[in-house]
N, C-alpha and C positions, 0 to 999 in steps of 0.2 A: 401450581403454588397461584394464589392470586394476587393479581396484577393491585398496585396501590389505586386509588382511586381518582387524588388530586396530584402528586407529586410523583416526581422521578426521582429525586434527589435520598434515595436510601441508602444504607452502608451498603448494601451487595453492590449498586452501581458504582457507590465511590469505589470500592475496591477493586473491582475489573477496570475499570476506568486508572485507576494507577497501575493494574500491574499490566497494561497495556500499554503505560506513558514508557515504565521502564524496557517493556518487551522490545518496542518499536528504535528505544534510545540504542537498546544492546546490540542489533543489528546495522544501525543506519550510523552510528558511528564510524563505521568500516568504511563505508563509501565513497567517502574522497580520495583515501590513501590508498587504493587498492590499486588504481590504473599504473600508478608510479612505483608500486611496490611487484607488480607483475613484470613490467616496465627494467627494474632493475634485477629481474629473475632470468631477463631473456624472452620474454611473451610479448613485448608490444604489440604484435601482431593480433594478440588473442584478445583484446580490451573488451572488445563486443563480446565476448562469452561471461565477462565476470558476472553481467545482470541476466545473461540471457541463459547460463547456465543454470540459476538460481532460481528464478523464473520457470524453468523449464519442471525440475523437480516439484516446484511448487503448486504449477499446474497439472502436475500428474497425481501430486499426495488429493488435489478438493477432492473428485466423487471418494475417497476412502474417507476424508475425512468428512465429508459429508454425512454419507451413511452412517458411519460411529457416533457424530453430534446427534443423529435424526433416535438413535438406538441407545448407548451405553452411556450418556447423556455427554451436558455441555463442557464441565468441568475436566473431564479428565483427556478431553480433545486439546483443550486450550493449556493443559499441563505437560502434554506433549510438543509443542512448538515451542516452548520455552526450553525445555530439557534438551532439545537438539540445539538449541544457540548457548545455550549453556558446555556443552561438550566440545560445537565447533571453536570455541575461544580459544581451547586448550590445546587443540590438533594444528589451527595454523601456524604456529612455531615450530611445528614439528615435520608438517610437509611442506619442505622448502622447494619442491622442485616445481617447474609448471604444470609439468602432469597432475601432480600431488595437490599444489593447489586447486585448480579448476576441479578435480574429484573433491573436492571439501565443499567448492562452491555449491556442485550440486548437493549434497549433503546437506547443508545449510539451509538449502530452497525449500526443504521440507518443514523449516519452523513455520514460515507464513502460509505455507500449505495447511497446514493445522488450527495454529490457533484466532487467526483473525475469522475465518469460518466459524467456530464454534463462538468465539467472543459475540460475534452480532447477532447469532440466534439468542443467544445469554441475553443479551441487552434486549431483546424485542420482547422476552418473555417476562422480561419483569417490569415492563412500561405498558402504560394505557395506550393502545391503537393510536389513539388521536393527539401523540405525542412522540411518536415514534420520528420524526422529523426532527423535533428538538432533541430527543437523547443522541440521536445519532450525530448530532451537531455537536453537544458537549461529550461525548465519548471521542469524536473527533479530534478536538480543543486537544486532548491530553494525548489520544496517539500523534498529532502533529506537536505538540511540546516537545517529547520525543525525538521526532524527527529533527525538529529545530536545532534542541540543543546536541543529540548524539553528532552529525558530524561537524559542528565545531566545537565540543570536548575531543573529538577524535584529532583531530588538524592541533589542537592545543597539545597533548599528551605526546604525538608522535613528535612534534617539533620542539619538545623540553625535557622527553626521555627518547621511547623507541617505540617500532610498531609493533616490537610482541608486549609490551606493558601495555598497549593498546589493545590487542587479542585477549589477555587476562581481566581488563577491565571492561569487556564487552561479557565474559562470562559472568561475572558477578552482578553484574545489571540482569543478567536473565536469570541467576540464581536467585535475587531477590523477588523478581516475577512470577517465579515459582513459588517463595515461601508465602507471597501476599494470595496464592489461589487454595493454599490449604485450609485459611479461612472461609472460603465461599460457600454457600449451599446451592446445592444441584437444585435447579428449573425445569430440568426433564419429568412428566409424571411416571410414567411407561419407561419405565429402562429395561435394558437386556442385560446379560451379562457375556461378557467381551466371550466370545469364539473367534472360529476360524471360517467359520459359514459367513461370518459379518465380512471380511476382506475379499468375497467373490463379490465381482463388482458385475451386476449385467447392465446390461446398454443402458437398459429405465434407470439406473443408480446415476449415470453420468451428467445428464442434464434436467434443469426442469424448464418444460420448456414455454410455461406461464410468464416465464420472466426473460427471455428473449430480447424482448426491445429494450430491457434497462443494461441486459448484457453487452448489447452491441454499443449502445451509447458508452459505456465504460471502455471496449476494447479501442473505440476510435478517440476516445480524449487522453489515454494513457498511452499512446503511442509515443508522445511528446515526455510522457517522463521518463520511459526508458532511453531517450536518446539525452536526457540531459545527465538522468544518470553515469548515461557512458562519458560524454566530452564537456560537461560545462566546468568540469575544474580545468580541464584546458583552455576552456576559453575565457574563464577568470585570471587564469595566471597570464595568460597572452593581453587581456588588455589592464593588465596590472594590480589584481587584489593577489595579496600574500595567503590568505586564508581559505585555502578550497571549500570551507563550509560555509563559507558567509554568503552565498548564493543561496544555501538550503536554509540558512540560520532566517533570512530577509523574508524568505515567499515562505515560511511557515508562520511567523511573527504575522504577517498579513492575512495569512490563512486563519489564524488561532481568532484572531480580531473579528472576523465575517462570519465563521461557523455558526457559533449561538443564533443570530441573530436570523440569517440563513435557513436552517433549520425550523425555528420558530416561522418563517415567513413559507416555508414546502409545507408544514400545515396549513397554514391561511391561507395563502394565495396559491395552491394545486405546484405538485412538483414539474409539470412542464414546463410552465411559465419562467418558473427558479432557474432551470436547467439550459432552456433559449438563451437566460442573458448571461448566462456566465460560459456559455460556450462561444458566445460573441467575444466575451473579455478574453476568454482564453485563447481564439485565435489572435485579436488584437498584441497581446503578450508574446506569443511565439513568435511572431513576426517584428516585436521592437526587441529581443533577444538577439532573434540575427542580423538587425540594424545596427547593434549595438558599438560604440567606439569606445567609452570609455568606464571605468568600474560606475561612475553614476549611473551613465545611461543601462546597463546589466543592473544594477540592483532595484534603478525605477524599474526596469520591467519585471525583474522576480520579484518586485512587492505585486503588482498588477497582475503575473500569475498566482501568487498566491489568492490572490482575493477570490479571482475565476475558481481554482480547485475547490477553496474552503467553500466556495456555494454550490457545486457542482456535486461534490461527492457526500455530504448528508445529503444532499435531495437524490441523488440515483439510488443511496442505498436504501434510503424510506420508499422509495418506487418499486425496488424489487421487491421487500416486505408487504409491501400494500397488491402485489402483483400473485404472491406464491399462496400458496395451499399450507395454512398453518402445520400440518402432518408430512409437510416435506419443509420446513424452514430452512433446515440445515443444506438440503441438496437445492434449497432455491440463493443461498448466499453462496454455495460453494461453485455455483454455474455463474455469479457474477463474480467471482475470485477469480475462476477460470478466464473469465475474459480479461479480466485485468491485469492476470500474469502476462496474458497470452502477449494484449498492446506492449507490455513494459518490454515483454524479451523479442517481440518485432521491433520496435525501436531502440534497442538495444543492437540487436544483431544488424539492422539500419546504420547507423551511427557509427557502428565498426566496422562497415562496409565501405562506407564514405569515408570515412576518416580515417586514415593509418600515420597518425602523427603527422597530417599535412592543416594546418590551422585553417586555410586558405578555404578549404572545405566544408567549414563548422557552420556559417551561415546558410548554406544550401538546406541543409540538414532541416532549420527550422524553418525553413518557405517550405518545405517540403511537408513539414510536420504543422503547418499552418493549414494547408488546403485538407489532409485528413480530417480535421478539425471541424471545417467545418462542411465535411459529410456530412456528420453528425448533427449541424443542427441542419441541416437539409431534409435528413431523415427524419426529426421531429417535427418541423414545421410542413412539410409534406408530403410525407410520407405513411407515418406511422396514423393511425386511426383506432381510437380506443374501442376495446370491446363492451357492447352493450348489454346490461342484464337481459337475461332471458324473464 
């Protein structure tokens, strides 16, 4: 497919953005309510596994989704992710034991293992190379809108109806995401038929070594997000907020405001500069969250966290595409997402290990995350060197 010469705003781009919005809202509307749900089942000590198990299977599935994205096509792989979300929403009310819940979190993780990988490759196919940062920023706005609306709606539904209704609503959002995919054209030119041989993963299929620098920055910066997903609901409640999704709504809204500008800025001024600035802001935001003593201070820190991640995400995604081989774009994005899931999963486990219903330990998790984020900045500033073209 020929890329448009002067615009990224096509029908196909609009459809993939809308599908991503519905998909992200589908699984994120559950996040604020799951810790309390698990505790009610007697699994409070397993809170760290809510996110860790989800990210484990997401990371495990990345090599498969990357290979399939580069062989059978972008659209079928996106559809798999939405289908998994659709099915899982109906299974949560059925599997009501701690073991059943944790098993379902494993299965649910396959959704984000497939759809974002194929979506990123699809977007890169659609738009001109010199506008990748802008495109990733705009797509990120749509995905992040789902992140913002999902948790807030999730808490609202649970408070006024029940958590079972919340699970069913999650499935409805995923179904709408699937319906949109039916109207999308495939962008992979040389497709293969699906066969068992495509599921045989060789060592060379797992990692795209060209994009390791971008993957490392992603891993180090997303450890904090795993911590936030695990403990921010309890931290917010302790400080006085009634809606557990409010933190997510605030940081995502500020992320939306900055993403479009940040994506364009990375196209103009370079990925590295924008990422360095964002890592500084991210470190300050994490320190601020740990030091928060009121709802206002927590939400202010959340706003800064949103600005930082809104700058970092499109720049890191576009840098991954810059570094990759076009023939292995799916594998490159899979590598980046493996790092992302590893960071989130490690952060969730770290938070679960430090915090076992002891509010006093939460600030220390954020202080530790601040140090980890600064390591990413040190890497970009003093260690990473661009590869000179031969």
